[in-house]
N, CA, C and O atoms as a Maestro MAE file, in Angstrom:
{
 s_m_m2io_version
 :::
 2.0.0
}

f_m_ct {
 s_m_title
 :::
 protein
 m_atom[348] {
  # First column is atom index #
  i_m_mmod_type
  r_m_x_coord
  r_m_y_coord
  r_m_z_coord
  i_m_residue_number
  s_m_chain_name
  s_m_pdb_residue_name
  s_m_pdb_atom_name
  i_m_atomic_number
  :::
  1 25 15.575 16.795 26.436 1 A "UNK " " N  " 7
  2 3 14.379 16.070 26.815 1 A "UNK " " CA " 6
  3 2 14.147 16.283 28.305 1 A "UNK " " C  " 6
  4 15 15.057 16.097 29.113 1 A "UNK " " O  " 8
  5 25 12.944 16.669 28.662 2 A "UNK " " N  " 7
  6 3 12.566 16.838 30.060 2 A "UNK " " CA " 6
  7 2 11.392 15.911 30.358 2 A "UNK " " C  " 6
  8 15 10.411 15.860 29.615 2 A "UNK " " O  " 8
  9 25 11.517 15.185 31.456 3 A "UNK " " N  " 7
  10 3 10.458 14.267 31.860 3 A "UNK " " CA " 6
  11 2 10.072 14.585 33.296 3 A "UNK " " C  " 6
  12 15 10.920 14.617 34.188 3 A "UNK " " O  " 8
  13 25 8.788 14.819 33.507 4 A "UNK " " N  " 7
  14 3 8.262 15.071 34.842 4 A "UNK " " CA " 6
  15 2 7.291 13.940 35.173 4 A "UNK " " C  " 6
  16 15 6.326 13.702 34.447 4 A "UNK " " O  " 8
  17 25 7.560 13.249 36.279 5 A "UNK " " N  " 7
  18 3 6.693 12.149 36.703 5 A "UNK " " CA " 6
  19 2 6.143 12.471 38.089 5 A "UNK " " C  " 6
  20 15 6.903 12.723 39.024 5 A "UNK " " O  " 8
  21 25 4.826 12.463 38.213 6 A "UNK " " N  " 7
  22 3 4.170 12.662 39.498 6 A "UNK " " CA " 6
  23 2 3.389 11.403 39.841 6 A "UNK " " C  " 6
  24 15 2.653 10.864 39.014 6 A "UNK " " O  " 8
  25 25 3.564 10.941 41.084 7 A "UNK " " N  " 7
  26 3 2.872 9.734 41.544 7 A "UNK " " CA " 6
  27 2 2.223 10.067 42.884 7 A "UNK " " C  " 6
  28 15 2.908 10.443 43.835 7 A "UNK " " O  " 8
  29 25 0.897 9.928 42.954 8 A "UNK " " N  " 7
  30 3 0.164 10.284 44.167 8 A "UNK " " CA " 6
  31 2 -0.843 9.201 44.538 8 A "UNK " " C  " 6
  32 15 -1.440 8.570 43.666 8 A "UNK " " O  " 8
  33 25 -1.023 8.995 45.825 9 A "UNK " " N  " 7
  34 3 -2.076 8.134 46.384 9 A "UNK " " CA " 6
  35 2 -2.032 6.693 45.877 9 A "UNK " " C  " 6
  36 15 -3.072 6.059 45.697 9 A "UNK " " O  " 8
  37 25 -0.841 6.190 45.652 10 A "UNK " " N  " 7
  38 3 -0.724 4.811 45.157 10 A "UNK " " CA " 6
  39 2 -0.332 3.835 46.259 10 A "UNK " " C  " 6
  40 15 -0.418 2.621 46.071 10 A "UNK " " O  " 8
  41 25 0.095 4.349 47.399 11 A "UNK " " N  " 7
  42 3 0.576 3.474 48.456 11 A "UNK " " CA " 6
  43 2 1.975 2.960 48.190 11 A "UNK " " C  " 6
  44 15 2.475 2.112 48.929 11 A "UNK " " O  " 8
  45 25 2.613 3.461 47.148 12 A "UNK " " N  " 7
  46 3 3.963 3.034 46.787 12 A "UNK " " CA " 6
  47 2 4.977 3.658 47.731 12 A "UNK " " C  " 6
  48 15 4.813 4.798 48.165 12 A "UNK " " O  " 8
  49 25 6.023 2.907 48.046 13 A "UNK " " N  " 7
  50 3 7.099 3.474 48.843 13 A "UNK " " CA " 6
  51 2 8.074 4.222 47.938 13 A "UNK " " C  " 6
  52 15 7.950 4.176 46.714 13 A "UNK " " O  " 8
  53 25 9.026 4.899 48.532 14 A "UNK " " N  " 7
  54 3 9.977 5.713 47.773 14 A "UNK " " CA " 6
  55 2 10.735 4.891 46.742 14 A "UNK " " C  " 6
  56 15 10.963 5.361 45.627 14 A "UNK " " O  " 8
  57 25 11.124 3.681 47.091 15 A "UNK " " N  " 7
  58 3 11.856 2.820 46.162 15 A "UNK " " CA " 6
  59 2 11.026 2.434 44.954 15 A "UNK " " C  " 6
  60 15 11.518 2.444 43.826 15 A "UNK " " O  " 8
  61 25 9.770 2.095 45.188 16 A "UNK " " N  " 7
  62 3 8.906 1.721 44.067 16 A "UNK " " CA " 6
  63 2 8.629 2.928 43.167 16 A "UNK " " C  " 6
  64 15 8.619 2.794 41.944 16 A "UNK " " O  " 8
  65 25 8.406 4.098 43.759 17 A "UNK " " N  " 7
  66 3 8.192 5.303 42.951 17 A "UNK " " CA " 6
  67 2 9.430 5.609 42.103 17 A "UNK " " C  " 6
  68 15 9.305 5.997 40.942 17 A "UNK " " O  " 8
  69 25 10.609 5.437 42.674 18 A "UNK " " N  " 7
  70 3 11.853 5.669 41.926 18 A "UNK " " CA " 6
  71 2 11.981 4.675 40.773 18 A "UNK " " C  " 6
  72 15 12.425 5.045 39.686 18 A "UNK " " O  " 8
  73 25 11.600 3.429 40.996 19 A "UNK " " N  " 7
  74 3 11.668 2.412 39.938 19 A "UNK " " CA " 6
  75 2 10.647 2.702 38.836 19 A "UNK " " C  " 6
  76 15 10.948 2.533 37.654 19 A "UNK " " O  " 8
  77 25 9.444 3.136 39.216 20 A "UNK " " N  " 7
  78 3 8.448 3.503 38.210 20 A "UNK " " CA " 6
  79 2 8.971 4.651 37.361 20 A "UNK " " C  " 6
  80 15 8.868 4.617 36.135 20 A "UNK " " O  " 8
  81 25 9.533 5.671 38.009 21 A "UNK " " N  " 7
  82 3 10.104 6.822 37.289 21 A "UNK " " CA " 6
  83 2 11.201 6.378 36.345 21 A "UNK " " C  " 6
  84 15 11.247 6.826 35.199 21 A "UNK " " O  " 8
  85 25 12.087 5.503 36.802 22 A "UNK " " N  " 7
  86 3 13.185 5.014 35.961 22 A "UNK " " CA " 6
  87 2 12.652 4.252 34.747 22 A "UNK " " C  " 6
  88 15 13.178 4.405 33.645 22 A "UNK " " O  " 8
  89 25 11.627 3.442 34.936 23 A "UNK " " N  " 7
  90 3 11.051 2.675 33.826 23 A "UNK " " CA " 6
  91 2 10.396 3.614 32.805 23 A "UNK " " C  " 6
  92 15 10.510 3.393 31.599 23 A "UNK " " O  " 8
  93 25 9.719 4.649 33.280 24 A "UNK " " N  " 7
  94 3 9.093 5.616 32.381 24 A "UNK " " CA " 6
  95 2 10.168 6.389 31.619 24 A "UNK " " C  " 6
  96 15 10.046 6.589 30.411 24 A "UNK " " O  " 8
  97 25 11.217 6.824 32.314 25 A "UNK " " N  " 7
  98 3 12.306 7.542 31.650 25 A "UNK " " CA " 6
  99 2 12.955 6.677 30.573 25 A "UNK " " C  " 6
  100 15 13.297 7.175 29.501 25 A "UNK " " O  " 8
  101 25 13.123 5.398 30.852 26 A "UNK " " N  " 7
  102 3 13.700 4.478 29.858 26 A "UNK " " CA " 6
  103 2 12.777 4.355 28.641 26 A "UNK " " C  " 6
  104 15 13.245 4.343 27.502 26 A "UNK " " O  " 8
  105 25 11.468 4.264 28.885 27 A "UNK " " N  " 7
  106 3 10.504 4.132 27.785 27 A "UNK " " CA " 6
  107 2 10.483 5.377 26.901 27 A "UNK " " C  " 6
  108 15 10.181 5.289 25.711 27 A "UNK " " O  " 8
  109 25 10.802 6.533 27.478 28 A "UNK " " N  " 7
  110 3 10.767 7.794 26.736 28 A "UNK " " CA " 6
  111 2 12.141 8.229 26.224 28 A "UNK " " C  " 6
  112 15 12.269 9.307 25.645 28 A "UNK " " O  " 8
  113 25 13.147 7.419 26.425 29 A "UNK " " N  " 7
  114 3 14.530 7.807 26.105 29 A "UNK " " CA " 6
  115 2 14.722 8.246 24.653 29 A "UNK " " C  " 6
  116 15 15.535 9.133 24.393 29 A "UNK " " O  " 8
  117 25 14.014 7.667 23.720 30 A "UNK " " N  " 7
  118 3 14.178 7.997 22.299 30 A "UNK " " CA " 6
  119 2 13.138 8.996 21.790 30 A "UNK " " C  " 6
  120 15 12.991 9.183 20.582 30 A "UNK " " O  " 8
  121 25 12.426 9.628 22.707 31 A "UNK " " N  " 7
  122 3 11.360 10.558 22.328 31 A "UNK " " CA " 6
  123 2 11.704 11.959 22.833 31 A "UNK " " C  " 6
  124 15 11.547 12.246 24.020 31 A "UNK " " O  " 8
  125 25 12.171 12.827 21.943 32 A "UNK " " N  " 7
  126 3 12.566 14.168 22.375 32 A "UNK " " CA " 6
  127 2 11.361 15.005 22.796 32 A "UNK " " C  " 6
  128 15 10.220 14.698 22.448 32 A "UNK " " O  " 8
  129 25 11.633 16.051 23.538 33 A "UNK " " N  " 7
  130 3 10.582 16.973 23.944 33 A "UNK " " CA " 6
  131 2 10.318 16.905 25.431 33 A "UNK " " C  " 6
  132 15 10.990 16.195 26.179 33 A "UNK " " O  " 8
  133 25 9.324 17.663 25.831 34 A "UNK " " N  " 7
  134 3 8.945 17.731 27.238 34 A "UNK " " CA " 6
  135 2 7.769 16.801 27.484 34 A "UNK " " C  " 6
  136 15 6.750 16.874 26.797 34 A "UNK " " O  " 8
  137 25 7.920 15.923 28.474 35 A "UNK " " N  " 7
  138 3 6.901 14.927 28.792 35 A "UNK " " CA " 6
  139 2 6.448 15.080 30.235 35 A "UNK " " C  " 6
  140 15 7.266 15.299 31.129 35 A "UNK " " O  " 8
  141 25 5.147 14.967 30.462 36 A "UNK " " N  " 7
  142 3 4.584 15.021 31.808 36 A "UNK " " CA " 6
  143 2 3.713 13.793 32.005 36 A "UNK " " C  " 6
  144 15 2.771 13.544 31.253 36 A "UNK " " O  " 8
  145 25 4.052 13.034 33.035 37 A "UNK " " N  " 7
  146 3 3.309 11.817 33.331 37 A "UNK " " CA " 6
  147 2 2.786 11.924 34.749 37 A "UNK " " C  " 6
  148 15 3.536 12.260 35.666 37 A "UNK " " O  " 8
  149 25 1.513 11.644 34.936 38 A "UNK " " N  " 7
  150 3 0.957 11.609 36.281 38 A "UNK " " CA " 6
  151 2 0.279 10.261 36.495 38 A "UNK " " C  " 6
  152 15 -0.401 9.733 35.616 38 A "UNK " " O  " 8
  153 25 0.488 9.729 37.686 39 A "UNK " " N  " 7
  154 3 -0.152 8.479 38.088 39 A "UNK " " CA " 6
  155 2 -0.841 8.763 39.416 39 A "UNK " " C  " 6
  156 15 -0.205 9.138 40.401 39 A "UNK " " O  " 8
  157 25 -2.147 8.575 39.416 40 A "UNK " " N  " 7
  158 3 -2.954 8.855 40.600 40 A "UNK " " CA " 6
  159 2 -3.681 7.578 41.006 40 A "UNK " " C  " 6
  160 15 -4.400 6.977 40.207 40 A "UNK " " O  " 8
  161 25 -3.485 7.176 42.249 41 A "UNK " " N  " 7
  162 3 -4.153 5.988 42.760 41 A "UNK " " CA " 6
  163 2 -5.537 6.298 43.285 41 A "UNK " " C  " 6
  164 15 -5.946 7.458 43.343 41 A "UNK " " O  " 8
  165 25 -6.247 5.270 43.663 42 A "UNK " " N  " 7
  166 3 -7.601 5.401 44.200 42 A "UNK " " CA " 6
  167 2 -7.665 4.694 45.542 42 A "UNK " " C  " 6
  168 15 -7.108 3.609 45.708 42 A "UNK " " O  " 8
  169 25 -8.338 5.304 46.488 43 A "UNK " " N  " 7
  170 3 -8.534 4.648 47.782 43 A "UNK " " CA " 6
  171 2 -9.658 3.621 47.715 43 A "UNK " " C  " 6
  172 15 -9.763 2.754 48.583 43 A "UNK " " O  " 8
  173 25 -10.496 3.718 46.689 44 A "UNK " " N  " 7
  174 3 -11.650 2.847 46.575 44 A "UNK " " CA " 6
  175 2 -11.394 1.531 45.868 44 A "UNK " " C  " 6
  176 15 -12.175 0.590 46.009 44 A "UNK " " O  " 8
  177 25 -10.296 1.450 45.099 45 A "UNK " " N  " 7
  178 3 -10.005 0.219 44.363 45 A "UNK " " CA " 6
  179 2 -8.507 0.145 44.058 45 A "UNK " " C  " 6
  180 15 -7.732 0.981 44.522 45 A "UNK " " O  " 8
  181 25 -8.114 -0.844 43.287 46 A "UNK " " N  " 7
  182 3 -6.690 -1.028 42.989 46 A "UNK " " CA " 6
  183 2 -6.322 -0.496 41.602 46 A "UNK " " C  " 6
  184 15 -5.358 -0.961 40.992 46 A "UNK " " O  " 8
  185 25 -7.076 0.460 41.114 47 A "UNK " " N  " 7
  186 3 -6.794 1.047 39.802 47 A "UNK " " CA " 6
  187 2 -6.034 2.360 39.969 47 A "UNK " " C  " 6
  188 15 -6.322 3.148 40.869 47 A "UNK " " O  " 8
  189 25 -5.064 2.582 39.092 48 A "UNK " " N  " 7
  190 3 -4.322 3.832 39.040 48 A "UNK " " CA " 6
  191 2 -4.594 4.465 37.686 48 A "UNK " " C  " 6
  192 15 -4.585 3.778 36.664 48 A "UNK " " O  " 8
  193 25 -4.835 5.763 37.673 49 A "UNK " " N  " 7
  194 3 -5.062 6.491 36.424 49 A "UNK " " CA " 6
  195 2 -3.740 7.119 35.988 49 A "UNK " " C  " 6
  196 15 -3.151 7.907 36.728 49 A "UNK " " O  " 8
  197 25 -3.279 6.773 34.797 50 A "UNK " " N  " 7
  198 3 -2.034 7.329 34.272 50 A "UNK " " CA " 6
  199 2 -2.360 8.248 33.100 50 A "UNK " " C  " 6
  200 15 -3.113 7.882 32.198 50 A "UNK " " O  " 8
  201 25 -1.784 9.442 33.127 51 A "UNK " " N  " 7
  202 3 -1.957 10.396 32.030 51 A "UNK " " CA " 6
  203 2 -0.590 10.813 31.531 51 A "UNK " " C  " 6
  204 15 0.322 11.072 32.316 51 A "UNK " " O  " 8
  205 25 -0.459 10.874 30.210 52 A "UNK " " N  " 7
  206 3 0.795 11.247 29.566 52 A "UNK " " CA " 6
  207 2 0.510 12.433 28.657 52 A "UNK " " C  " 6
  208 15 -0.424 12.402 27.856 52 A "UNK " " O  " 8
  209 25 1.319 13.477 28.788 53 A "UNK " " N  " 7
  210 3 1.230 14.646 27.905 53 A "UNK " " CA " 6
  211 2 2.620 14.911 27.356 53 A "UNK " " C  " 6
  212 15 3.608 14.863 28.089 53 A "UNK " " O  " 8
  213 25 2.690 15.192 26.058 54 A "UNK " " N  " 7
  214 3 3.976 15.416 25.424 54 A "UNK " " CA " 6
  215 2 3.912 16.481 24.356 54 A "UNK " " C  " 6
  216 15 2.927 17.211 24.244 54 A "UNK " " O  " 8
  217 25 4.969 16.565 23.573 55 A "UNK " " N  " 7
  218 3 5.043 17.593 22.534 55 A "UNK " " CA " 6
  219 2 3.987 17.393 21.441 55 A "UNK " " C  " 6
  220 15 3.447 16.301 21.262 55 A "UNK " " O  " 8
  221 25 3.714 18.477 20.722 56 A "UNK " " N  " 7
  222 3 2.776 18.453 19.591 56 A "UNK " " CA " 6
  223 2 1.373 17.995 19.988 56 A "UNK " " C  " 6
  224 15 0.678 17.355 19.200 56 A "UNK " " O  " 8
  225 25 0.963 18.325 21.209 57 A "UNK " " N  " 7
  226 3 -0.383 17.991 21.649 57 A "UNK " " CA " 6
  227 2 -0.605 16.528 21.990 57 A "UNK " " C  " 6
  228 15 -1.751 16.094 22.111 57 A "UNK " " O  " 8
  229 25 0.465 15.757 22.148 58 A "UNK " " N  " 7
  230 3 0.337 14.330 22.473 58 A "UNK " " CA " 6
  231 2 -0.323 14.178 23.846 58 A "UNK " " C  " 6
  232 15 0.150 14.749 24.828 58 A "UNK " " O  " 8
  233 25 -1.403 13.417 23.913 59 A "UNK " " N  " 7
  234 3 -2.078 13.111 25.166 59 A "UNK " " CA " 6
  235 2 -2.612 11.687 25.126 59 A "UNK " " C  " 6
  236 15 -3.219 11.257 24.146 59 A "UNK " " O  " 8
  237 25 -2.375 10.980 26.200 60 A "UNK " " N  " 7
  238 3 -2.914 9.630 26.340 60 A "UNK " " CA " 6
  239 2 -3.286 9.424 27.800 60 A "UNK " " C  " 6
  240 15 -2.702 10.042 28.690 60 A "UNK " " O  " 8
  241 25 -4.252 8.562 28.041 61 A "UNK " " N  " 7
  242 3 -4.567 8.157 29.409 61 A "UNK " " CA " 6
  243 2 -4.806 6.652 29.412 61 A "UNK " " C  " 6
  244 15 -5.186 6.056 28.404 61 A "UNK " " O  " 8
  245 25 -4.574 6.065 30.569 62 A "UNK " " N  " 7
  246 3 -4.684 4.617 30.680 62 A "UNK " " CA " 6
  247 2 -4.987 4.286 32.136 62 A "UNK " " C  " 6
  248 15 -4.411 4.888 33.042 62 A "UNK " " O  " 8
  249 25 -5.869 3.350 32.363 63 A "UNK " " N  " 7
  250 3 -6.149 2.880 33.715 63 A "UNK " " CA " 6
  251 2 -5.326 1.626 33.967 63 A "UNK " " C  " 6
  252 15 -5.497 0.609 33.296 63 A "UNK " " O  " 8
  253 25 -4.437 1.715 34.940 64 A "UNK " " N  " 7
  254 3 -3.589 0.585 35.317 64 A "UNK " " CA " 6
  255 2 -4.358 -0.278 36.313 64 A "UNK " " C  " 6
  256 15 -4.798 0.210 37.354 64 A "UNK " " O  " 8
  257 25 -4.516 -1.552 35.992 65 A "UNK " " N  " 7
  258 3 -5.273 -2.487 36.828 65 A "UNK " " CA " 6
  259 2 -4.319 -3.248 37.743 65 A "UNK " " C  " 6
  260 15 -3.494 -4.032 37.276 65 A "UNK " " O  " 8
  261 25 -4.436 -3.012 39.046 66 A "UNK " " N  " 7
  262 3 -3.574 -3.684 40.014 66 A "UNK " " CA " 6
  263 2 -3.738 -5.194 40.008 66 A "UNK " " C  " 6
  264 15 -2.751 -5.920 40.122 66 A "UNK " " O  " 8
  265 25 -4.970 -5.683 39.875 67 A "UNK " " N  " 7
  266 3 -5.194 -7.136 39.896 67 A "UNK " " CA " 6
  267 2 -4.584 -7.820 38.681 67 A "UNK " " C  " 6
  268 15 -4.335 -9.025 38.707 67 A "UNK " " O  " 8
  269 25 -4.341 -7.056 37.611 68 A "UNK " " N  " 7
  270 3 -3.720 -7.611 36.402 68 A "UNK " " CA " 6
  271 2 -2.205 -7.417 36.417 68 A "UNK " " C  " 6
  272 15 -1.531 -7.744 35.440 68 A "UNK " " O  " 8
  273 25 -1.663 -6.887 37.521 69 A "UNK " " N  " 7
  274 3 -0.221 -6.685 37.623 69 A "UNK " " CA " 6
  275 2 0.281 -5.438 36.919 69 A "UNK " " C  " 6
  276 15 1.491 -5.258 36.774 69 A "UNK " " O  " 8
  277 25 -0.623 -4.572 36.477 70 A "UNK " " N  " 7
  278 3 -0.218 -3.396 35.707 70 A "UNK " " CA " 6
  279 2 0.357 -2.265 36.552 70 A "UNK " " C  " 6
  280 15 0.779 -1.246 36.004 70 A "UNK " " O  " 8
  281 25 0.384 -2.420 37.869 71 A "UNK " " N  " 7
  282 3 0.974 -1.390 38.719 71 A "UNK " " CA " 6
  283 2 2.426 -1.708 39.080 71 A "UNK " " C  " 6
  284 15 3.036 -1.000 39.880 71 A "UNK " " O  " 8
  285 25 2.969 -2.755 38.500 72 A "UNK " " N  " 7
  286 3 4.383 -3.089 38.698 72 A "UNK " " CA " 6
  287 2 5.241 -2.178 37.825 72 A "UNK " " C  " 6
  288 15 4.874 -1.907 36.681 72 A "UNK " " O  " 8
  289 25 6.375 -1.699 38.339 73 A "UNK " " N  " 7
  290 3 7.207 -0.751 37.580 73 A "UNK " " CA " 6
  291 2 7.563 -1.196 36.166 73 A "UNK " " C  " 6
  292 15 7.464 -0.398 35.234 73 A "UNK " " O  " 8
  293 25 7.973 -2.444 35.983 74 A "UNK " " N  " 7
  294 3 8.367 -2.915 34.654 74 A "UNK " " CA " 6
  295 2 7.184 -2.943 33.700 74 A "UNK " " C  " 6
  296 15 7.337 -2.655 32.513 74 A "UNK " " O  " 8
  297 25 6.018 -3.281 34.201 75 A "UNK " " N  " 7
  298 3 4.817 -3.329 33.373 75 A "UNK " " CA " 6
  299 2 4.415 -1.914 32.972 75 A "UNK " " C  " 6
  300 15 4.036 -1.681 31.824 75 A "UNK " " O  " 8
  301 25 4.494 -0.973 33.901 76 A "UNK " " N  " 7
  302 3 4.192 0.421 33.581 76 A "UNK " " CA " 6
  303 2 5.122 0.910 32.475 76 A "UNK " " C  " 6
  304 15 4.674 1.574 31.541 76 A "UNK " " O  " 8
  305 25 6.402 0.591 32.571 77 A "UNK " " N  " 7
  306 3 7.358 0.978 31.530 77 A "UNK " " CA " 6
  307 2 6.981 0.420 30.168 77 A "UNK " " C  " 6
  308 15 7.070 1.129 29.165 77 A "UNK " " O  " 8
  309 25 6.559 -0.842 30.115 78 A "UNK " " N  " 7
  310 3 6.160 -1.449 28.840 78 A "UNK " " CA " 6
  311 2 4.897 -0.802 28.287 78 A "UNK " " C  " 6
  312 15 4.780 -0.596 27.079 78 A "UNK " " O  " 8
  313 25 3.954 -0.484 29.165 79 A "UNK " " N  " 7
  314 3 2.720 0.164 28.714 79 A "UNK " " CA " 6
  315 2 3.021 1.544 28.139 79 A "UNK " " C  " 6
  316 15 2.503 1.903 27.081 79 A "UNK " " O  " 8
  317 25 3.854 2.317 28.828 80 A "UNK " " N  " 7
  318 3 4.227 3.646 28.332 80 A "UNK " " CA " 6
  319 2 4.896 3.520 26.971 80 A "UNK " " C  " 6
  320 15 4.580 4.279 26.055 80 A "UNK " " O  " 8
  321 25 5.811 2.577 26.830 81 A "UNK " " N  " 7
  322 3 6.520 2.386 25.549 81 A "UNK " " CA " 6
  323 2 5.540 2.076 24.418 81 A "UNK " " C  " 6
  324 15 5.706 2.579 23.307 81 A "UNK " " O  " 8
  325 25 4.521 1.256 24.683 82 A "UNK " " N  " 7
  326 3 3.538 0.910 23.661 82 A "UNK " " CA " 6
  327 2 2.654 2.094 23.278 82 A "UNK " " C  " 6
  328 15 2.132 2.139 22.164 82 A "UNK " " O  " 8
  329 25 2.481 3.045 24.179 83 A "UNK " " N  " 7
  330 3 1.616 4.184 23.936 83 A "UNK " " CA " 6
  331 2 2.312 5.304 23.149 83 A "UNK " " C  " 6
  332 15 1.658 6.239 22.687 83 A "UNK " " O  " 8
  333 25 3.608 5.208 23.004 84 A "UNK " " N  " 7
  334 3 4.373 6.271 22.364 84 A "UNK " " CA " 6
  335 2 4.294 6.196 20.849 84 A "UNK " " C  " 6
  336 15 4.190 5.112 20.276 84 A "UNK " " O  " 8
  337 25 4.345 7.366 20.198 85 A "UNK " " N  " 7
  338 3 4.382 7.370 18.730 85 A "UNK " " CA " 6
  339 2 5.720 6.823 18.253 85 A "UNK " " C  " 6
  340 15 6.697 6.820 19.003 85 A "UNK " " O  " 8
  341 25 5.765 6.370 17.032 86 A "UNK " " N  " 7
  342 3 7.021 5.880 16.450 86 A "UNK " " CA " 6
  343 2 7.964 7.079 16.326 86 A "UNK " " C  " 6
  344 15 7.598 8.093 15.731 86 A "UNK " " O  " 8
  345 25 9.196 6.971 16.890 87 A "UNK " " N  " 7
  346 3 10.118 8.138 16.834 87 A "UNK " " CA " 6
  347 2 10.605 8.430 15.431 87 A "UNK " " C  " 6
  348 15 11.376 9.368 15.228 87 A "UNK " " O  " 8
  :::
 }
 m_bond[347] {
  # First column is bond index #
  i_m_from
  i_m_to
  i_m_order
  :::
  1 1 2 1
  2 2 3 1
  3 3 4 2
  4 3 5 1
  5 5 6 1
  6 6 7 1
  7 7 8 2
  8 7 9 1
  9 9 10 1
  10 10 11 1
  11 11 12 2
  12 11 13 1
  13 13 14 1
  14 14 15 1
  15 15 16 2
  16 15 17 1
  17 17 18 1
  18 18 19 1
  19 19 20 2
  20 19 21 1
  21 21 22 1
  22 22 23 1
  23 23 24 2
  24 23 25 1
  25 25 26 1
  26 26 27 1
  27 27 28 2
  28 27 29 1
  29 29 30 1
  30 30 31 1
  31 31 32 2
  32 31 33 1
  33 33 34 1
  34 34 35 1
  35 35 36 2
  36 35 37 1
  37 37 38 1
  38 38 39 1
  39 39 40 2
  40 39 41 1
  41 41 42 1
  42 42 43 1
  43 43 44 2
  44 43 45 1
  45 45 46 1
  46 46 47 1
  47 47 48 2
  48 47 49 1
  49 49 50 1
  50 50 51 1
  51 51 52 2
  52 51 53 1
  53 53 54 1
  54 54 55 1
  55 55 56 2
  56 55 57 1
  57 57 58 1
  58 58 59 1
  59 59 60 2
  60 59 61 1
  61 61 62 1
  62 62 63 1
  63 63 64 2
  64 63 65 1
  65 65 66 1
  66 66 67 1
  67 67 68 2
  68 67 69 1
  69 69 70 1
  70 70 71 1
  71 71 72 2
  72 71 73 1
  73 73 74 1
  74 74 75 1
  75 75 76 2
  76 75 77 1
  77 77 78 1
  78 78 79 1
  79 79 80 2
  80 79 81 1
  81 81 82 1
  82 82 83 1
  83 83 84 2
  84 83 85 1
  85 85 86 1
  86 86 87 1
  87 87 88 2
  88 87 89 1
  89 89 90 1
  90 90 91 1
  91 91 92 2
  92 91 93 1
  93 93 94 1
  94 94 95 1
  95 95 96 2
  96 95 97 1
  97 97 98 1
  98 98 99 1
  99 99 100 2
  100 99 101 1
  101 101 102 1
  102 102 103 1
  103 103 104 2
  104 103 105 1
  105 105 106 1
  106 106 107 1
  107 107 108 2
  108 107 109 1
  109 109 110 1
  110 110 111 1
  111 111 112 2
  112 111 113 1
  113 113 114 1
  114 114 115 1
  115 115 116 2
  116 115 117 1
  117 117 118 1
  118 118 119 1
  119 119 120 2
  120 119 121 1
  121 121 122 1
  122 122 123 1
  123 123 124 2
  124 123 125 1
  125 125 126 1
  126 126 127 1
  127 127 128 2
  128 127 129 1
  129 129 130 1
  130 130 131 1
  131 131 132 2
  132 131 133 1
  133 133 134 1
  134 134 135 1
  135 135 136 2
  136 135 137 1
  137 137 138 1
  138 138 139 1
  139 139 140 2
  140 139 141 1
  141 141 142 1
  142 142 143 1
  143 143 144 2
  144 143 145 1
  145 145 146 1
  146 146 147 1
  147 147 148 2
  148 147 149 1
  149 149 150 1
  150 150 151 1
  151 151 152 2
  152 151 153 1
  153 153 154 1
  154 154 155 1
  155 155 156 2
  156 155 157 1
  157 157 158 1
  158 158 159 1
  159 159 160 2
  160 159 161 1
  161 161 162 1
  162 162 163 1
  163 163 164 2
  164 163 165 1
  165 165 166 1
  166 166 167 1
  167 167 168 2
  168 167 169 1
  169 169 170 1
  170 170 171 1
  171 171 172 2
  172 171 173 1
  173 173 174 1
  174 174 175 1
  175 175 176 2
  176 175 177 1
  177 177 178 1
  178 178 179 1
  179 179 180 2
  180 179 181 1
  181 181 182 1
  182 182 183 1
  183 183 184 2
  184 183 185 1
  185 185 186 1
  186 186 187 1
  187 187 188 2
  188 187 189 1
  189 189 190 1
  190 190 191 1
  191 191 192 2
  192 191 193 1
  193 193 194 1
  194 194 195 1
  195 195 196 2
  196 195 197 1
  197 197 198 1
  198 198 199 1
  199 199 200 2
  200 199 201 1
  201 201 202 1
  202 202 203 1
  203 203 204 2
  204 203 205 1
  205 205 206 1
  206 206 207 1
  207 207 208 2
  208 207 209 1
  209 209 210 1
  210 210 211 1
  211 211 212 2
  212 211 213 1
  213 213 214 1
  214 214 215 1
  215 215 216 2
  216 215 217 1
  217 217 218 1
  218 218 219 1
  219 219 220 2
  220 219 221 1
  221 221 222 1
  222 222 223 1
  223 223 224 2
  224 223 225 1
  225 225 226 1
  226 226 227 1
  227 227 228 2
  228 227 229 1
  229 229 230 1
  230 230 231 1
  231 231 232 2
  232 231 233 1
  233 233 234 1
  234 234 235 1
  235 235 236 2
  236 235 237 1
  237 237 238 1
  238 238 239 1
  239 239 240 2
  240 239 241 1
  241 241 242 1
  242 242 243 1
  243 243 244 2
  244 243 245 1
  245 245 246 1
  246 246 247 1
  247 247 248 2
  248 247 249 1
  249 249 250 1
  250 250 251 1
  251 251 252 2
  252 251 253 1
  253 253 254 1
  254 254 255 1
  255 255 256 2
  256 255 257 1
  257 257 258 1
  258 258 259 1
  259 259 260 2
  260 259 261 1
  261 261 262 1
  262 262 263 1
  263 263 264 2
  264 263 265 1
  265 265 266 1
  266 266 267 1
  267 267 268 2
  268 267 269 1
  269 269 270 1
  270 270 271 1
  271 271 272 2
  272 271 273 1
  273 273 274 1
  274 274 275 1
  275 275 276 2
  276 275 277 1
  277 277 278 1
  278 278 279 1
  279 279 280 2
  280 279 281 1
  281 281 282 1
  282 282 283 1
  283 283 284 2
  284 283 285 1
  285 285 286 1
  286 286 287 1
  287 287 288 2
  288 287 289 1
  289 289 290 1
  290 290 291 1
  291 291 292 2
  292 291 293 1
  293 293 294 1
  294 294 295 1
  295 295 296 2
  296 295 297 1
  297 297 298 1
  298 298 299 1
  299 299 300 2
  300 299 301 1
  301 301 302 1
  302 302 303 1
  303 303 304 2
  304 303 305 1
  305 305 306 1
  306 306 307 1
  307 307 308 2
  308 307 309 1
  309 309 310 1
  310 310 311 1
  311 311 312 2
  312 311 313 1
  313 313 314 1
  314 314 315 1
  315 315 316 2
  316 315 317 1
  317 317 318 1
  318 318 319 1
  319 319 320 2
  320 319 321 1
  321 321 322 1
  322 322 323 1
  323 323 324 2
  324 323 325 1
  325 325 326 1
  326 326 327 1
  327 327 328 2
  328 327 329 1
  329 329 330 1
  330 330 331 1
  331 331 332 2
  332 331 333 1
  333 333 334 1
  334 334 335 1
  335 335 336 2
  336 335 337 1
  337 337 338 1
  338 338 339 1
  339 339 340 2
  340 339 341 1
  341 341 342 1
  342 342 343 1
  343 343 344 2
  344 343 345 1
  345 345 346 1
  346 346 347 1
  347 347 348 2
  :::
 }
}
């Protein structure tokens, strides 16, 4: 299993980015294959765009709402887990 996580323009520090990556890796632990996750922040608002690409053409996108607490590492991990197919 290979997981690539890219996080850009979120204002997150190194520790928070590492925690987000760890939460995503945990959410994908039971899902074999190559996974690519990108999280891109916006300078205009508190929304982050998350895109997930995986094996067999799996693609999902989700807008993380900062005001709703969705940019917290643990919440991101739960959202990713809910978006995954049943293993």
